[in-house]
C-alpha positions as CSV (number, residue, x, y, z in Angstrom):
1,M,-129.8,184.6,-178.2
2,K,-129.6,187.7,-179.9
3,K,-132.8,189.1,-181.9
4,H,-132.4,191.4,-184.9
5,I,-134.8,194.4,-184.2
6,C,-135.0,196.3,-187.8
7,L,-136.0,200.3,-187.4
8,F,-138.7,200.0,-189.3
9,L,-138.7,204.0,-189.9
10,L,-136.1,203.7,-192.1
11,L,-138.8,202.7,-194.6
12,F,-140.3,205.8,-194.7
13,L,-137.0,208.2,-194.3
14,P,-135.5,209.1,-197.7
15,Q,-132.5,208.3,-198.9
16,L,-130.1,211.3,-198.3
17,S,-126.3,211.4,-198.2
18,L,-124.4,210.9,-195.2
19,A,-123.1,214.8,-193.8
20,I,-119.5,215.4,-192.7
21,V,-119.8,216.9,-188.7
22,P,-117.6,219.4,-188.8
23,S,-115.5,220.1,-185.6
24,A,-117.4,221.7,-182.9
25,P,-117.3,225.6,-182.8
26,T,-113.5,227.6,-181.4
27,L,-115.1,230.5,-178.6
28,D,-113.1,232.3,-176.7
29,A,-115.0,231.8,-173.5
30,K,-113.6,230.2,-170.7
31,S,-116.0,227.4,-170.6
32,Y,-118.7,226.4,-172.8
33,Y,-121.2,222.9,-173.0
34,L,-124.0,222.7,-175.1
35,V,-125.7,219.4,-174.6
36,D,-129.2,217.6,-175.4
37,F,-131.7,218.2,-172.9
38,L,-133.4,214.5,-174.0
39,S,-130.7,212.7,-174.2
40,G,-127.5,214.3,-172.5
41,K,-126.0,213.9,-175.6
42,V,-123.1,216.6,-175.3
43,L,-122.4,217.9,-179.3
44,A,-119.5,220.7,-178.0
45,S,-117.4,221.6,-175.2
46,K,-114.5,223.6,-173.8
47,N,-113.1,223.3,-169.9
48,A,-116.4,222.0,-169.3
49,H,-115.3,221.2,-166.3
50,L,-113.5,224.6,-164.9
51,K,-114.6,226.3,-161.4
52,L,-115.4,229.8,-162.2
53,A,-117.7,232.2,-160.8
54,P,-121.2,232.3,-161.6
55,A,-122.2,235.4,-160.7
56,S,-126.4,235.1,-161.6
57,L,-126.5,232.0,-163.0
58,T,-126.7,230.6,-159.2
59,K,-130.1,231.9,-159.6
60,I,-130.9,228.4,-161.8
61,M,-130.1,226.8,-158.5
62,S,-132.4,229.1,-156.3
63,S,-134.9,228.8,-158.1
64,L,-134.7,224.9,-158.2
65,V,-135.0,225.4,-154.8
66,V,-138.1,227.1,-153.9
67,F,-139.6,225.3,-157.6
68,R,-139.0,222.1,-155.3
69,E,-140.6,223.9,-152.1
70,L,-143.7,225.0,-154.2
71,K,-143.9,221.2,-155.8
72,Q,-143.8,220.1,-152.3
73,G,-146.8,222.4,-151.0
74,N,-144.1,224.5,-148.8
75,L,-144.8,227.2,-150.1
76,K,-147.4,229.1,-152.6
77,L,-147.3,231.5,-154.9
78,S,-150.2,233.9,-153.5
79,D,-147.8,233.3,-150.0
80,K,-146.9,237.3,-149.3
81,V,-142.8,237.4,-148.1
82,R,-142.3,240.5,-145.4
83,V,-139.1,242.6,-147.3
84,S,-135.6,242.1,-144.6
85,E,-133.6,245.0,-144.6
86,K,-130.2,242.8,-145.3
87,A,-132.5,241.7,-148.3
88,W,-133.5,245.6,-149.3
89,R,-129.4,246.6,-149.3
90,T,-128.6,243.7,-151.3
91,P,-126.1,245.2,-154.0
92,G,-125.7,244.4,-158.1
93,S,-129.1,244.3,-160.0
94,R,-132.3,244.5,-157.9
95,M,-136.3,244.7,-157.9
96,F,-136.0,247.3,-156.1
97,I,-138.4,245.8,-153.6
98,E,-138.7,248.5,-150.2
99,V,-138.2,246.6,-146.8
100,G,-141.1,246.2,-144.1
101,K,-143.6,245.4,-147.7
102,F,-145.3,242.4,-148.2
103,I,-144.4,240.9,-151.7
104,T,-145.5,237.5,-153.2
105,I,-143.3,234.8,-154.2
106,D,-144.9,235.3,-158.1
107,E,-144.1,238.8,-157.9
108,L,-140.2,238.1,-156.7
109,L,-139.8,234.5,-158.8
110,H,-140.7,237.5,-161.9
111,G,-138.0,239.6,-160.2
112,M,-135.4,237.0,-159.8
113,L,-135.8,235.2,-163.3
114,V,-137.1,238.5,-164.9
115,Q,-134.7,241.6,-163.8
116,S,-132.7,239.2,-162.2
117,G,-132.9,240.8,-158.6
118,N,-130.7,240.2,-156.1
119,D,-133.1,242.1,-153.4
120,A,-135.5,239.6,-154.2
121,T,-133.3,235.8,-154.7
122,V,-132.1,237.5,-150.8
123,A,-136.2,237.4,-149.6
124,L,-137.2,234.3,-151.2
125,A,-134.0,232.7,-149.5
126,E,-134.8,234.2,-146.4
127,H,-138.4,233.1,-146.9
128,V,-138.0,229.2,-147.2
129,A,-135.1,228.7,-145.5
130,G,-134.8,231.6,-142.1
131,D,-131.9,233.3,-143.9
132,E,-129.6,233.0,-146.7
133,A,-126.8,230.9,-145.3
134,T,-129.5,228.0,-144.8
135,F,-130.8,228.3,-148.0
136,A,-127.1,227.8,-149.5
137,Q,-127.1,224.8,-147.7
138,M,-130.2,223.5,-149.3
139,M,-128.6,225.2,-152.9
140,N,-125.6,222.6,-151.7
141,H,-127.7,219.6,-150.7
142,A,-129.7,219.6,-154.2
143,A,-125.4,220.2,-155.8
144,K,-125.2,216.9,-153.8
145,E,-128.2,215.2,-155.1
146,L,-127.6,216.3,-158.6
147,G,-124.0,215.0,-158.9
148,M,-122.4,218.3,-159.5
149,V,-119.5,217.7,-158.2
150,N,-118.0,220.6,-158.9
151,S,-119.9,223.3,-157.3
152,H,-120.6,224.9,-153.8
153,F,-122.7,227.7,-153.9
154,T,-122.6,229.9,-150.6
155,N,-125.1,232.5,-151.5
156,S,-128.7,232.9,-153.2
157,S,-127.7,235.6,-156.1
158,G,-124.3,235.0,-157.4
159,L,-122.6,237.6,-155.4
160,P,-118.9,237.2,-155.6
161,D,-117.2,235.0,-152.8
162,K,-114.2,232.3,-153.5
163,E,-115.8,229.7,-152.3
164,H,-118.8,230.0,-154.9
165,Y,-117.7,228.3,-157.9
166,T,-119.7,226.4,-160.5
167,T,-118.4,224.2,-164.0
168,A,-120.4,225.0,-167.5
169,H,-120.8,220.8,-166.8
170,D,-122.6,221.4,-163.6
171,L,-124.6,224.4,-165.2
172,A,-126.4,221.5,-167.5
173,I,-127.2,219.3,-165.4
174,L,-129.0,221.8,-163.1
175,S,-130.8,223.6,-166.2
176,R,-131.6,219.6,-167.5
177,V,-133.0,218.9,-164.1
178,L,-134.9,222.5,-163.5
179,I,-136.8,222.0,-167.1
180,K,-137.8,218.7,-166.4
181,E,-139.0,219.3,-163.1
182,A,-140.6,222.5,-163.3
183,P,-141.9,223.0,-167.4
184,E,-144.8,225.5,-165.9
185,L,-142.4,228.0,-163.9
186,Y,-139.4,227.8,-165.9
187,K,-141.7,229.7,-168.8
188,L,-140.6,232.7,-166.4
189,N,-137.3,232.8,-167.8
190,A,-139.3,233.5,-171.2
191,I,-140.9,237.0,-169.9
192,K,-138.7,239.5,-171.8
193,E,-139.6,242.3,-169.5
194,Y,-141.4,242.8,-166.1
195,T,-142.7,246.1,-164.4
196,F,-142.7,246.1,-160.6
197,N,-143.0,249.2,-158.3
198,G,-143.8,251.6,-161.5
199,I,-140.3,250.2,-162.7
200,K,-140.3,247.8,-165.9
201,Q,-136.6,246.1,-166.8
202,Q,-136.2,244.0,-169.6
203,N,-134.7,241.0,-169.0
204,R,-131.0,240.6,-169.7
205,N,-130.8,237.4,-172.3
206,K,-130.5,239.2,-175.6
207,L,-131.4,236.2,-177.3
208,L,-135.2,236.0,-176.5
209,W,-135.5,238.7,-179.3
210,R,-133.2,237.3,-181.9
211,D,-134.3,233.5,-181.8
212,D,-137.8,232.8,-181.5
213,S,-136.5,229.1,-180.4
214,V,-135.1,230.5,-176.9
215,D,-136.7,230.1,-173.9
216,G,-134.4,230.8,-171.2
217,I,-133.0,230.6,-168.9
218,K,-130.2,233.1,-167.2
219,T,-127.6,235.2,-167.7
220,G,-125.0,236.7,-165.3
221,H,-122.1,239.7,-164.8
222,T,-120.3,240.2,-162.5
223,E,-116.2,241.6,-162.6
224,D,-114.6,238.1,-161.3
225,A,-117.3,235.5,-163.7
226,G,-117.4,238.2,-166.4
227,Y,-120.6,237.7,-168.7
228,C,-122.1,234.6,-168.8
229,L,-125.3,232.9,-170.4
230,V,-127.0,229.2,-170.2
231,S,-129.8,229.7,-172.8
232,S,-131.8,226.7,-174.0
233,A,-133.8,227.0,-177.2
234,V,-136.1,224.4,-179.2
235,R,-136.3,223.7,-182.5
236,D,-138.3,220.7,-184.5
237,N,-139.2,219.0,-180.9
238,M,-135.5,218.8,-180.3
239,R,-134.2,220.9,-177.3
240,L,-131.0,221.8,-177.1
241,I,-128.9,223.8,-173.8
242,S,-126.3,225.4,-174.2
243,V,-123.7,227.3,-171.4
244,V,-121.3,230.0,-172.2
245,M,-119.2,231.1,-168.9
246,G,-116.6,233.7,-168.7
247,T,-117.0,236.0,-171.5
248,D,-115.5,239.9,-172.0
249,S,-119.2,241.5,-172.9
250,V,-123.2,241.2,-173.2
251,E,-122.4,240.8,-177.0
252,A,-120.0,237.9,-176.9
253,R,-121.9,235.9,-174.0
254,T,-124.8,235.9,-177.3
255,I,-123.1,235.4,-180.0
256,D,-121.6,232.4,-178.3
257,N,-124.8,231.3,-177.3
258,Q,-126.1,231.4,-180.5
259,T,-123.6,230.1,-182.4
260,L,-123.6,226.6,-180.4
261,L,-127.0,226.1,-180.5
262,N,-127.1,226.4,-184.8
263,F,-124.4,224.4,-184.3
264,G,-126.4,221.6,-182.4
265,Y,-129.3,222.0,-185.0
266,R,-127.3,222.3,-188.0
267,F,-125.8,219.0,-187.9
268,Y,-127.4,217.0,-185.2
269,K,-131.0,215.7,-184.3
270,T,-132.3,213.6,-181.7
271,H,-134.3,210.6,-181.6
272,I,-135.9,208.9,-180.0
273,L,-136.1,205.3,-181.1
274,Y,-138.0,203.3,-178.4
275,K,-140.4,204.1,-175.5
276,A,-140.2,202.8,-172.2
277,N,-142.4,199.4,-171.4
278,Q,-142.9,199.6,-175.5
279,K,-142.4,195.4,-176.2
280,L,-140.2,195.3,-178.8
281,S,-140.2,190.9,-178.7
282,D,-141.9,187.8,-177.3
283,S,-139.1,185.4,-175.9
284,R,-139.6,181.9,-175.1
285,I,-140.2,181.5,-171.1
286,W,-139.8,177.6,-169.6
287,Q,-141.8,176.5,-167.1
288,G,-143.8,179.4,-166.9
289,T,-147.7,179.9,-166.6
290,Q,-147.4,181.1,-170.2
291,K,-145.1,180.3,-173.4
292,T,-143.9,183.9,-174.1
293,L,-142.7,186.6,-172.7
294,P,-142.5,190.5,-173.3
295,V,-139.6,192.5,-173.1
296,G,-138.7,195.6,-173.8
297,L,-137.0,199.0,-171.4
298,K,-137.5,200.5,-168.2
299,Q,-137.1,203.5,-169.8
300,D,-137.2,205.3,-173.4
301,L,-134.2,205.1,-175.2
302,I,-133.2,208.8,-177.0
303,L,-130.2,209.4,-179.7
304,T,-128.7,212.4,-180.5
305,I,-126.8,212.0,-183.8
306,P,-125.5,213.2,-186.9
307,K,-128.0,214.1,-189.3
308,N,-128.9,211.7,-191.7
309,D,-126.9,208.8,-190.0
310,Y,-130.0,206.9,-189.2
311,K,-130.2,204.9,-192.1
312,E,-126.6,203.6,-190.7
313,L,-128.0,202.6,-187.1
314,D,-127.9,199.2,-185.9
315,A,-130.5,198.1,-183.3
316,N,-130.0,194.3,-181.5
317,L,-131.6,192.6,-178.5
318,E,-129.2,190.1,-176.7
319,I,-131.3,188.0,-174.7
320,Q,-130.5,185.5,-171.7
321,P,-131.1,182.7,-172.9
322,Q,-133.4,180.0,-171.4
323,L,-135.2,182.1,-169.5
324,I,-137.2,179.6,-166.8
325,A,-140.1,181.2,-164.8
326,P,-140.7,182.5,-162.3
327,I,-139.8,186.0,-163.9
328,N,-141.0,189.4,-162.4
329,Q,-142.4,192.4,-164.1
330,G,-138.8,194.3,-164.7
331,Q,-136.1,191.5,-164.1
332,V,-133.7,192.6,-166.3
333,I,-133.3,189.7,-168.9
334,G,-130.6,190.7,-171.4
335,K,-129.8,194.2,-172.8
336,A,-130.5,196.5,-176.0
337,V,-127.8,197.3,-178.3
338,V,-127.4,200.1,-180.8
339,K,-124.9,200.3,-183.2
340,L,-124.1,203.8,-185.5
341,K,-121.5,202.4,-188.6
342,G,-120.7,199.3,-186.5
343,K,-119.9,201.2,-183.5
344,I,-121.7,200.4,-180.3
345,I,-123.0,204.4,-179.1
346,S,-125.9,202.6,-177.1
347,Q,-126.5,199.7,-174.3
348,Q,-129.6,199.6,-172.1
349,P,-131.3,196.9,-169.6
350,L,-133.5,194.8,-171.5
351,V,-136.2,193.7,-168.9
352,A,-139.8,192.3,-168.4
353,L,-142.8,193.6,-168.9
354,Q,-144.7,190.9,-167.1
355,T,-144.4,188.5,-164.4
356,V,-144.3,184.9,-165.4
357,A,-145.4,182.9,-162.6
358,E,-144.1,178.8,-162.3
359,G,-146.0,176.9,-163.9
360,S,-147.6,173.7,-162.8
361,M,-145.9,171.0,-162.3
362,F,-146.7,169.2,-165.2
363,D,-145.3,172.3,-167.3
364,V,-142.5,172.2,-165.7
365,L,-141.2,168.6,-165.8
366,K,-142.4,168.4,-169.7
367,D,-140.3,171.8,-169.9
368,K,-137.4,170.1,-168.6
369,A,-137.5,167.2,-170.8
370,L,-137.9,169.8,-173.5
371,L,-134.9,171.7,-172.8
372,M,-132.6,168.9,-172.6
373,L,-133.3,168.3,-176.0
374,E,-132.1,171.6,-177.0
């Protein structure tokens, strides 16, 4: 049995002519990737699975590990960390912490994410895991869990190592998870400058000054990695994540990210078609304690499609014929199929929104007789 579901929102949308979506920009970066945060729709990419040195983009993973430790109650922002000599001596960008001093985790997070301090990052890694090598194991465990199959980390800060690499695709996965899991702590990435030990440093993400919609997330640079930037922005309740790796200057990585974001927002729109657990239909159920079963989706159905194509969407519920009780809440009983201009663009399992127990003997026998007449 198929049930056609009208997209009632179409009644309230202006009848706009369809716009042609041009090809995604062609950029000189070694690799790039543009994705919608909610739907996961990829809007532009080049060499997305090419393994590259990430430089300080590594700190995105380091921050996720620390954030998870905070969430689990193993750490508090007010905890004080004693700065080791190794952390103090770590080369590269610095927060300028001093050996033997005690610094709070909150201060170190600011130093890691705003000032991109390698010293702050190593201090955090040592406090969380005992030493940086063990912290790297935690990073790799998280990468495996997230499906970052082309990533491997040997340190917390992103200092060069031939066995330390990731991809634009994997960094997009990581960034989506970080923003979803730790939205409050993620806001540290939007801070434009931070002062510690009397030294004021600016966030290296130049888009924070150029584009008010950008709220993160991280820059990176080494001779091996080139100039890299992962950025994220929100416009009209639509969040995009842009990853650019291997450009030849600060300006190039900034312009490339801006170009990708502008392309995504100009030509695409994200729609939440149906919310999880929203009743989409009532289906006939047989031999149960009730005659109808509300059906819906376990997860939000979210699509990112070309602007002005919304009226071209067509959604259908394909429900299994002759649903027989008992049926449990959450049990898959069909699928929701969405087409755009006749082409399937999404399929999601359709589930029972409540449990229906088997009816009385009389109900069962009566419905069996009725089914024979179907």
